[in-house]
mmCIF file of the C-alpha atoms, coordinates in Angstrom:
data_MODEL
# 
_entry.id   MODEL 
# 
loop_
_atom_site.group_PDB 
_atom_site.id 
_atom_site.type_symbol 
_atom_site.label_atom_id 
_atom_site.label_alt_id 
_atom_site.label_comp_id 
_atom_site.label_asym_id 
_atom_site.label_entity_id 
_atom_site.label_seq_id 
_atom_site.pdbx_PDB_ins_code 
_atom_site.Cartn_x 
_atom_site.Cartn_y 
_atom_site.Cartn_z 
_atom_site.occupancy 
_atom_site.B_iso_or_equiv 
_atom_site.pdbx_formal_charge 
_atom_site.auth_seq_id 
_atom_site.auth_comp_id 
_atom_site.auth_asym_id 
_atom_site.auth_atom_id 
_atom_site.pdbx_PDB_model_num 
ATOM 1   C CA . MET A 1 1   ? 64.062 94.964  6.522  1.00 0.00 ? 1   MET A CA 1 
ATOM 2   C CA . GLY A 1 2   ? 67.599 94.146  4.689  1.00 0.00 ? 2   GLY A CA 1 
ATOM 3   C CA . ILE A 1 3   ? 66.733 90.384  4.877  1.00 0.00 ? 3   ILE A CA 1 
ATOM 4   C CA . SER A 1 4   ? 68.432 88.626  1.828  1.00 0.00 ? 4   SER A CA 1 
ATOM 5   C CA . GLY A 1 5   ? 65.909 87.058  -0.604 1.00 0.00 ? 5   GLY A CA 1 
ATOM 6   C CA . PHE A 1 6   ? 62.855 88.222  1.434  1.00 0.00 ? 6   PHE A CA 1 
ATOM 7   C CA . GLU A 1 7   ? 60.488 89.525  -0.956 1.00 0.00 ? 7   GLU A CA 1 
ATOM 8   C CA . PRO A 1 8   ? 57.065 89.239  0.787  1.00 0.00 ? 8   PRO A CA 1 
ATOM 9   C CA . THR A 1 9   ? 53.669 88.915  -1.072 1.00 0.00 ? 9   THR A CA 1 
ATOM 10  C CA . PHE A 1 10  ? 50.970 89.517  1.348  1.00 0.00 ? 10  PHE A CA 1 
ATOM 11  C CA . LEU A 1 11  ? 47.512 87.963  1.086  1.00 0.00 ? 11  LEU A CA 1 
ATOM 12  C CA . VAL A 1 12  ? 44.333 88.495  2.917  1.00 0.00 ? 12  VAL A CA 1 
ATOM 13  C CA . GLY A 1 13  ? 41.650 85.957  3.760  1.00 0.00 ? 13  GLY A CA 1 
ATOM 14  C CA . LEU A 1 14  ? 41.504 82.224  4.220  1.00 0.00 ? 14  LEU A CA 1 
ATOM 15  C CA . GLN A 1 15  ? 40.531 81.533  0.505  1.00 0.00 ? 15  GLN A CA 1 
ATOM 16  C CA . ALA A 1 16  ? 43.441 83.621  -1.031 1.00 0.00 ? 16  ALA A CA 1 
ATOM 17  C CA . ILE A 1 17  ? 46.055 82.001  1.293  1.00 0.00 ? 17  ILE A CA 1 
ATOM 18  C CA . ARG A 1 18  ? 44.560 78.416  0.813  1.00 0.00 ? 18  ARG A CA 1 
ATOM 19  C CA . ASP A 1 19  ? 44.661 78.934  -3.107 1.00 0.00 ? 19  ASP A CA 1 
ATOM 20  C CA . GLU A 1 20  ? 48.059 80.241  -3.288 1.00 0.00 ? 20  GLU A CA 1 
ATOM 21  C CA . HIS A 1 21  ? 49.683 77.975  -0.443 1.00 0.00 ? 21  HIS A CA 1 
ATOM 22  C CA . GLY A 1 22  ? 47.580 75.600  0.753  1.00 0.00 ? 22  GLY A CA 1 
ATOM 23  C CA . GLN A 1 23  ? 49.044 72.631  -1.595 1.00 0.00 ? 23  GLN A CA 1 
ATOM 24  C CA . GLY A 1 24  ? 52.485 73.551  -0.762 1.00 0.00 ? 24  GLY A CA 1 
ATOM 25  C CA . LEU A 1 25  ? 51.656 73.550  2.962  1.00 0.00 ? 25  LEU A CA 1 
ATOM 26  C CA . ALA A 1 26  ? 50.015 70.194  3.035  1.00 0.00 ? 26  ALA A CA 1 
ATOM 27  C CA . ALA A 1 27  ? 52.898 68.719  1.056  1.00 0.00 ? 27  ALA A CA 1 
ATOM 28  C CA . LEU A 1 28  ? 55.191 69.437  4.051  1.00 0.00 ? 28  LEU A CA 1 
ATOM 29  C CA . GLY A 1 29  ? 53.153 66.400  5.931  1.00 0.00 ? 29  GLY A CA 1 
ATOM 30  C CA . GLY A 1 30  ? 55.474 63.521  6.830  1.00 0.00 ? 30  GLY A CA 1 
ATOM 31  C CA . ARG A 1 31  ? 58.455 65.952  6.861  1.00 0.00 ? 31  ARG A CA 1 
ATOM 32  C CA . ARG A 1 32  ? 60.569 66.703  9.852  1.00 0.00 ? 32  ARG A CA 1 
ATOM 33  C CA . LEU A 1 33  ? 61.088 70.036  11.301 1.00 0.00 ? 33  LEU A CA 1 
ATOM 34  C CA . THR A 1 34  ? 65.007 70.125  10.981 1.00 0.00 ? 34  THR A CA 1 
ATOM 35  C CA . GLY A 1 35  ? 65.361 73.778  11.971 1.00 0.00 ? 35  GLY A CA 1 
ATOM 36  C CA . PHE A 1 36  ? 64.131 77.250  12.330 1.00 0.00 ? 36  PHE A CA 1 
ATOM 37  C CA . ALA A 1 37  ? 65.139 80.948  12.434 1.00 0.00 ? 37  ALA A CA 1 
ATOM 38  C CA . LEU A 1 38  ? 63.986 83.922  13.958 1.00 0.00 ? 38  LEU A CA 1 
ATOM 39  C CA . VAL A 1 39  ? 65.630 87.450  13.985 1.00 0.00 ? 39  VAL A CA 1 
ATOM 40  C CA . ARG A 1 40  ? 66.789 88.349  17.457 1.00 0.00 ? 40  ARG A CA 1 
ATOM 41  C CA . PHE A 1 41  ? 68.875 91.617  18.603 1.00 0.00 ? 41  PHE A CA 1 
ATOM 42  C CA . ILE A 1 42  ? 72.256 90.754  19.828 1.00 0.00 ? 42  ILE A CA 1 
ATOM 43  C CA . GLU A 1 43  ? 72.196 93.309  22.625 1.00 0.00 ? 43  GLU A CA 1 
ATOM 44  C CA . ASN A 1 44  ? 69.354 91.826  24.540 1.00 0.00 ? 44  ASN A CA 1 
ATOM 45  C CA . GLY A 1 45  ? 68.341 88.691  22.838 1.00 0.00 ? 45  GLY A CA 1 
ATOM 46  C CA . ASP A 1 46  ? 64.866 89.945  22.217 1.00 0.00 ? 46  ASP A CA 1 
ATOM 47  C CA . TRP A 1 47  ? 62.970 88.401  19.231 1.00 0.00 ? 47  TRP A CA 1 
ATOM 48  C CA . TYR A 1 48  ? 62.147 91.024  16.422 1.00 0.00 ? 48  TYR A CA 1 
ATOM 49  C CA . ALA A 1 49  ? 58.575 89.703  15.604 1.00 0.00 ? 49  ALA A CA 1 
ATOM 50  C CA . ASP A 1 50  ? 58.252 92.027  12.744 1.00 0.00 ? 50  ASP A CA 1 
ATOM 51  C CA . CYS A 1 51  ? 60.647 89.754  10.866 1.00 0.00 ? 51  CYS A CA 1 
ATOM 52  C CA . PRO A 1 52  ? 59.630 86.341  9.206  1.00 0.00 ? 52  PRO A CA 1 
ATOM 53  C CA . VAL A 1 53  ? 59.493 83.136  10.906 1.00 0.00 ? 53  VAL A CA 1 
ATOM 54  C CA . VAL A 1 54  ? 61.640 80.569  8.935  1.00 0.00 ? 54  VAL A CA 1 
ATOM 55  C CA . LEU A 1 55  ? 60.839 76.856  9.209  1.00 0.00 ? 55  LEU A CA 1 
ATOM 56  C CA . ASP A 1 56  ? 62.712 74.130  7.634  1.00 0.00 ? 56  ASP A CA 1 
ATOM 57  C CA . PHE A 1 57  ? 61.200 70.837  7.010  1.00 0.00 ? 57  PHE A CA 1 
ATOM 58  C CA . ASP A 1 58  ? 64.021 68.409  5.602  1.00 0.00 ? 58  ASP A CA 1 
ATOM 59  C CA . GLY A 1 59  ? 65.346 70.939  3.060  1.00 0.00 ? 59  GLY A CA 1 
ATOM 60  C CA . VAL A 1 60  ? 61.794 72.783  2.414  1.00 0.00 ? 60  VAL A CA 1 
ATOM 61  C CA . GLN A 1 61  ? 61.740 76.124  3.881  1.00 0.00 ? 61  GLN A CA 1 
ATOM 62  C CA . VAL A 1 62  ? 58.667 78.057  4.692  1.00 0.00 ? 62  VAL A CA 1 
ATOM 63  C CA . GLU A 1 63  ? 58.833 81.624  5.583  1.00 0.00 ? 63  GLU A CA 1 
ATOM 64  C CA . ILE A 1 64  ? 55.883 83.067  7.293  1.00 0.00 ? 64  ILE A CA 1 
ATOM 65  C CA . SER A 1 65  ? 55.189 86.642  7.961  1.00 0.00 ? 65  SER A CA 1 
ATOM 66  C CA . HIS A 1 66  ? 52.133 88.636  9.295  1.00 0.00 ? 66  HIS A CA 1 
ATOM 67  C CA . TRP A 1 67  ? 51.685 92.440  8.617  1.00 0.00 ? 67  TRP A CA 1 
ATOM 68  C CA . LYS A 1 68  ? 49.110 95.094  9.475  1.00 0.00 ? 68  LYS A CA 1 
ATOM 69  C CA . PHE A 1 69  ? 46.024 93.395  11.211 1.00 0.00 ? 69  PHE A CA 1 
ATOM 70  C CA . ASP A 1 70  ? 45.038 90.857  8.307  1.00 0.00 ? 70  ASP A CA 1 
ATOM 71  C CA . GLU A 1 71  ? 47.855 90.374  5.878  1.00 0.00 ? 71  GLU A CA 1 
ATOM 72  C CA . LEU A 1 72  ? 49.961 87.049  5.730  1.00 0.00 ? 72  LEU A CA 1 
ATOM 73  C CA . SER A 1 73  ? 53.005 86.301  3.308  1.00 0.00 ? 73  SER A CA 1 
ATOM 74  C CA . ILE A 1 74  ? 54.052 82.794  2.893  1.00 0.00 ? 74  ILE A CA 1 
ATOM 75  C CA . SER A 1 75  ? 57.183 82.413  0.731  1.00 0.00 ? 75  SER A CA 1 
ATOM 76  C CA . TRP A 1 76  ? 59.237 79.509  0.063  1.00 0.00 ? 76  TRP A CA 1 
ATOM 77  C CA . ASN A 1 77  ? 63.071 78.699  0.038  1.00 0.00 ? 77  ASN A CA 1 
ATOM 78  C CA . THR A 1 78  ? 63.955 82.374  -0.707 1.00 0.00 ? 78  THR A CA 1 
ATOM 79  C CA . ILE A 1 79  ? 65.551 83.910  2.561  1.00 0.00 ? 79  ILE A CA 1 
ATOM 80  C CA . ASP A 1 80  ? 69.327 83.381  3.183  1.00 0.00 ? 80  ASP A CA 1 
ATOM 81  C CA . THR A 1 81  ? 69.310 83.005  7.109  1.00 0.00 ? 81  THR A CA 1 
ATOM 82  C CA . ALA A 1 82  ? 73.269 82.812  6.702  1.00 0.00 ? 82  ALA A CA 1 
ATOM 83  C CA . ALA A 1 83  ? 73.412 86.366  5.327  1.00 0.00 ? 83  ALA A CA 1 
ATOM 84  C CA . ALA A 1 84  ? 73.640 89.355  7.622  1.00 0.00 ? 84  ALA A CA 1 
ATOM 85  C CA . ILE A 1 85  ? 70.699 91.618  7.883  1.00 0.00 ? 85  ILE A CA 1 
ATOM 86  C CA . THR A 1 86  ? 71.435 94.990  6.582  1.00 0.00 ? 86  THR A CA 1 
ATOM 87  C CA . GLY A 1 87  ? 69.984 98.638  6.852  1.00 0.00 ? 87  GLY A CA 1 
ATOM 88  C CA . TRP A 1 88  ? 70.575 98.848  10.656 1.00 0.00 ? 88  TRP A CA 1 
ATOM 89  C CA . GLU A 1 89  ? 73.742 100.506 10.590 1.00 0.00 ? 89  GLU A CA 1 
ATOM 90  C CA . GLU A 1 90  ? 72.877 103.560 12.641 1.00 0.00 ? 90  GLU A CA 1 
ATOM 91  C CA . ASP A 1 91  ? 75.050 104.245 15.678 1.00 0.00 ? 91  ASP A CA 1 
ATOM 92  C CA . ASP A 1 92  ? 72.102 103.701 18.366 1.00 0.00 ? 92  ASP A CA 1 
ATOM 93  C CA . ALA A 1 93  ? 70.319 101.064 16.207 1.00 0.00 ? 93  ALA A CA 1 
ATOM 94  C CA . PRO A 1 94  ? 70.184 97.294  17.761 1.00 0.00 ? 94  PRO A CA 1 
ATOM 95  C CA . THR A 1 95  ? 72.114 94.665  15.700 1.00 0.00 ? 95  THR A CA 1 
ATOM 96  C CA . PRO A 1 96  ? 69.635 92.083  14.341 1.00 0.00 ? 96  PRO A CA 1 
ATOM 97  C CA . VAL A 1 97  ? 70.831 88.696  13.706 1.00 0.00 ? 97  VAL A CA 1 
ATOM 98  C CA . TRP A 1 98  ? 69.321 85.303  12.596 1.00 0.00 ? 98  TRP A CA 1 
ATOM 99  C CA . SER A 1 99  ? 68.926 82.941  15.539 1.00 0.00 ? 99  SER A CA 1 
ATOM 100 C CA . SER A 1 100 ? 67.924 79.202  15.966 1.00 0.00 ? 100 SER A CA 1 
ATOM 101 C CA . THR A 1 101 ? 67.105 79.772  19.536 1.00 0.00 ? 101 THR A CA 1 
ATOM 102 C CA . ASP A 1 102 ? 63.478 79.701  20.849 1.00 0.00 ? 102 ASP A CA 1 
ATOM 103 C CA . GLU A 1 103 ? 62.085 77.834  23.748 1.00 0.00 ? 103 GLU A CA 1 
ATOM 104 C CA . ARG A 1 104 ? 58.814 77.527  22.104 1.00 0.00 ? 104 ARG A CA 1 
ATOM 105 C CA . LEU A 1 105 ? 60.103 76.152  18.778 1.00 0.00 ? 105 LEU A CA 1 
ATOM 106 C CA . GLU A 1 106 ? 63.039 74.055  20.173 1.00 0.00 ? 106 GLU A CA 1 
ATOM 107 C CA . PRO A 1 107 ? 60.899 70.992  21.198 1.00 0.00 ? 107 PRO A CA 1 
ATOM 108 C CA . PHE A 1 108 ? 59.503 70.578  17.718 1.00 0.00 ? 108 PHE A CA 1 
ATOM 109 C CA . VAL A 1 109 ? 62.845 70.079  16.028 1.00 0.00 ? 109 VAL A CA 1 
ATOM 110 C CA . GLY A 1 110 ? 63.282 66.503  14.907 1.00 0.00 ? 110 GLY A CA 1 
ATOM 111 C CA . GLN A 1 111 ? 59.550 65.988  15.141 1.00 0.00 ? 111 GLN A CA 1 
ATOM 112 C CA . GLU A 1 112 ? 57.728 64.537  12.112 1.00 0.00 ? 112 GLU A CA 1 
ATOM 113 C CA . LEU A 1 113 ? 55.023 67.020  10.992 1.00 0.00 ? 113 LEU A CA 1 
ATOM 114 C CA . ARG A 1 114 ? 51.677 65.236  10.870 1.00 0.00 ? 114 ARG A CA 1 
ATOM 115 C CA . GLU A 1 115 ? 49.321 67.959  9.775  1.00 0.00 ? 115 GLU A CA 1 
ATOM 116 C CA . VAL A 1 116 ? 48.960 71.640  8.760  1.00 0.00 ? 116 VAL A CA 1 
ATOM 117 C CA . ALA A 1 117 ? 46.070 73.755  9.056  1.00 0.00 ? 117 ALA A CA 1 
ATOM 118 C CA . LEU A 1 118 ? 44.977 77.317  8.446  1.00 0.00 ? 118 LEU A CA 1 
ATOM 119 C CA . LEU A 1 119 ? 43.205 78.982  11.383 1.00 0.00 ? 119 LEU A CA 1 
ATOM 120 C CA . VAL A 1 120 ? 40.899 81.655  11.253 1.00 0.00 ? 120 VAL A CA 1 
ATOM 121 C CA . TRP A 1 121 ? 40.236 83.887  14.117 1.00 0.00 ? 121 TRP A CA 1 
ATOM 122 C CA . HIS A 1 122 ? 36.344 84.311  14.895 1.00 0.00 ? 122 HIS A CA 1 
ATOM 123 C CA . PRO A 1 123 ? 36.269 86.376  18.108 1.00 0.00 ? 123 PRO A CA 1 
ATOM 124 C CA . SER A 1 124 ? 33.221 86.493  20.498 1.00 0.00 ? 124 SER A CA 1 
ATOM 125 C CA . SER A 1 125 ? 33.195 90.342  20.366 1.00 0.00 ? 125 SER A CA 1 
ATOM 126 C CA . ARG A 1 126 ? 32.688 92.334  17.202 1.00 0.00 ? 126 ARG A CA 1 
ATOM 127 C CA . ASP A 1 127 ? 35.106 94.782  18.600 1.00 0.00 ? 127 ASP A CA 1 
ATOM 128 C CA . ASP A 1 128 ? 38.113 92.529  18.132 1.00 0.00 ? 128 ASP A CA 1 
ATOM 129 C CA . MET A 1 129 ? 40.348 94.015  15.395 1.00 0.00 ? 129 MET A CA 1 
ATOM 130 C CA . ALA A 1 130 ? 41.841 90.551  14.742 1.00 0.00 ? 130 ALA A CA 1 
ATOM 131 C CA . GLY A 1 131 ? 38.577 89.010  13.365 1.00 0.00 ? 131 GLY A CA 1 
ATOM 132 C CA . GLY A 1 132 ? 39.339 87.219  10.211 1.00 0.00 ? 132 GLY A CA 1 
ATOM 133 C CA . THR A 1 133 ? 43.059 86.953  10.553 1.00 0.00 ? 133 THR A CA 1 
ATOM 134 C CA . VAL A 1 134 ? 44.560 83.690  9.420  1.00 0.00 ? 134 VAL A CA 1 
ATOM 135 C CA . ALA A 1 135 ? 47.335 81.781  11.157 1.00 0.00 ? 135 ALA A CA 1 
ATOM 136 C CA . VAL A 1 136 ? 49.267 78.776  9.931  1.00 0.00 ? 136 VAL A CA 1 
ATOM 137 C CA . GLU A 1 137 ? 49.198 75.712  12.396 1.00 0.00 ? 137 GLU A CA 1 
ATOM 138 C CA . PHE A 1 138 ? 51.635 72.985  12.533 1.00 0.00 ? 138 PHE A CA 1 
ATOM 139 C CA . VAL A 1 139 ? 50.769 69.807  14.223 1.00 0.00 ? 139 VAL A CA 1 
ATOM 140 C CA . PHE A 1 140 ? 53.200 67.147  15.538 1.00 0.00 ? 140 PHE A CA 1 
ATOM 141 C CA . ASP A 1 141 ? 52.874 63.816  17.608 1.00 0.00 ? 141 ASP A CA 1 
ATOM 142 C CA . ARG A 1 142 ? 53.863 65.770  20.632 1.00 0.00 ? 142 ARG A CA 1 
ATOM 143 C CA . GLY A 1 143 ? 52.250 69.121  20.229 1.00 0.00 ? 143 GLY A CA 1 
ATOM 144 C CA . ARG A 1 144 ? 51.512 71.813  18.085 1.00 0.00 ? 144 ARG A CA 1 
ATOM 145 C CA . PHE A 1 145 ? 52.281 75.494  17.346 1.00 0.00 ? 145 PHE A CA 1 
ATOM 146 C CA . CYS A 1 146 ? 51.018 78.133  15.078 1.00 0.00 ? 146 CYS A CA 1 
ATOM 147 C CA . ILE A 1 147 ? 52.455 81.351  13.627 1.00 0.00 ? 147 ILE A CA 1 
ATOM 148 C CA . ALA A 1 148 ? 49.632 84.011  14.113 1.00 0.00 ? 148 ALA A CA 1 
ATOM 149 C CA . ASN A 1 149 ? 49.012 87.716  13.687 1.00 0.00 ? 149 ASN A CA 1 
ATOM 150 C CA . GLY A 1 150 ? 50.188 89.596  16.814 1.00 0.00 ? 150 GLY A CA 1 
ATOM 151 C CA . LEU A 1 151 ? 48.373 92.602  15.332 1.00 0.00 ? 151 LEU A CA 1 
ATOM 152 C CA . ASP A 1 152 ? 51.231 93.891  12.918 1.00 0.00 ? 152 ASP A CA 1 
ATOM 153 C CA . GLU A 1 153 ? 53.804 91.266  13.993 1.00 0.00 ? 153 GLU A CA 1 
ATOM 154 C CA . ASN A 1 154 ? 54.229 87.541  14.085 1.00 0.00 ? 154 ASN A CA 1 
ATOM 155 C CA . SER A 1 155 ? 53.335 85.533  17.465 1.00 0.00 ? 155 SER A CA 1 
ATOM 156 C CA . ILE A 1 156 ? 53.851 82.112  18.229 1.00 0.00 ? 156 ILE A CA 1 
ATOM 157 C CA . GLU A 1 157 ? 51.311 80.106  20.147 1.00 0.00 ? 157 GLU A CA 1 
ATOM 158 C CA . VAL A 1 158 ? 51.975 76.742  21.630 1.00 0.00 ? 158 VAL A CA 1 
ATOM 159 C CA . GLY A 1 159 ? 49.704 74.147  22.985 1.00 0.00 ? 159 GLY A CA 1 
ATOM 160 C CA . GLU A 1 160 ? 46.035 73.675  22.572 1.00 0.00 ? 160 GLU A CA 1 
ATOM 161 C CA . ALA A 1 161 ? 44.504 76.452  20.234 1.00 0.00 ? 161 ALA A CA 1 
ATOM 162 C CA . LEU A 1 162 ? 42.155 78.982  21.678 1.00 0.00 ? 162 LEU A CA 1 
ATOM 163 C CA . PRO A 1 163 ? 38.463 78.299  20.970 1.00 0.00 ? 163 PRO A CA 1 
ATOM 164 C CA . GLU A 1 164 ? 38.361 81.344  18.911 1.00 0.00 ? 164 GLU A CA 1 
ATOM 165 C CA . TRP A 1 165 ? 40.189 79.864  16.388 1.00 0.00 ? 165 TRP A CA 1 
ATOM 166 C CA . VAL A 1 166 ? 38.521 77.923  13.468 1.00 0.00 ? 166 VAL A CA 1 
ATOM 167 C CA . ARG A 1 167 ? 40.558 75.000  11.957 1.00 0.00 ? 167 ARG A CA 1 
ATOM 168 C CA . HIS A 1 168 ? 40.741 74.628  8.190  1.00 0.00 ? 168 HIS A CA 1 
ATOM 169 C CA . PRO A 1 169 ? 42.752 71.542  7.722  1.00 0.00 ? 169 PRO A CA 1 
ATOM 170 C CA . LEU A 1 170 ? 44.842 71.202  4.420  1.00 0.00 ? 170 LEU A CA 1 
ATOM 171 C CA . GLY A 1 171 ? 44.809 67.842  2.651  1.00 0.00 ? 171 GLY A CA 1 
ATOM 172 C CA . GLY A 1 172 ? 47.903 65.882  2.098  1.00 0.00 ? 172 GLY A CA 1 
ATOM 173 C CA . GLY A 1 173 ? 50.059 64.900  5.194  1.00 0.00 ? 173 GLY A CA 1 
ATOM 174 C CA . MET A 1 174 ? 49.739 62.219  7.428  1.00 0.00 ? 174 MET A CA 1 
ATOM 175 C CA . GLN A 1 175 ? 46.864 62.242  10.027 1.00 0.00 ? 175 GLN A CA 1 
ATOM 176 C CA . PRO A 1 176 ? 47.495 61.419  13.654 1.00 0.00 ? 176 PRO A CA 1 
ATOM 177 C CA . ASP A 1 177 ? 46.843 57.705  14.836 1.00 0.00 ? 177 ASP A CA 1 
# 
């Protein structure tokens, strides 16, 4: 993707993700979301959801990227969002840039993170290809969002979680009153 510092390690399944990143995610509790970055195209402002979602919690940067139908990479403090994204130099290729503009995430900037949970999709239909995918949920005093698998790309969900998501709270952070 030409993203400076991005070297994803994709994991599959709740246990593998919790074992590798559960403690680090839980330790974010009590920190403020101080910024975020998404890749957008200059030409039309569209979000390029194949690229990682970068969240900054008081200087601790977590980088989340979904791939295929069930793979999730979480990395820490590796992506340089000030660096240009390379590999898109063809004449007709759109121009990707890091952006801190997103109407879904902007309301959370400045809020203290209360809890982090891993969510597992348990659909009512066996035909749902997303069954078993894992999302990362961030809970604040004034709402929540999760970075989920949008079937081979990231999606951002804000508001109450759908009932198909089964929550697996991570220890650590502060609990809501």
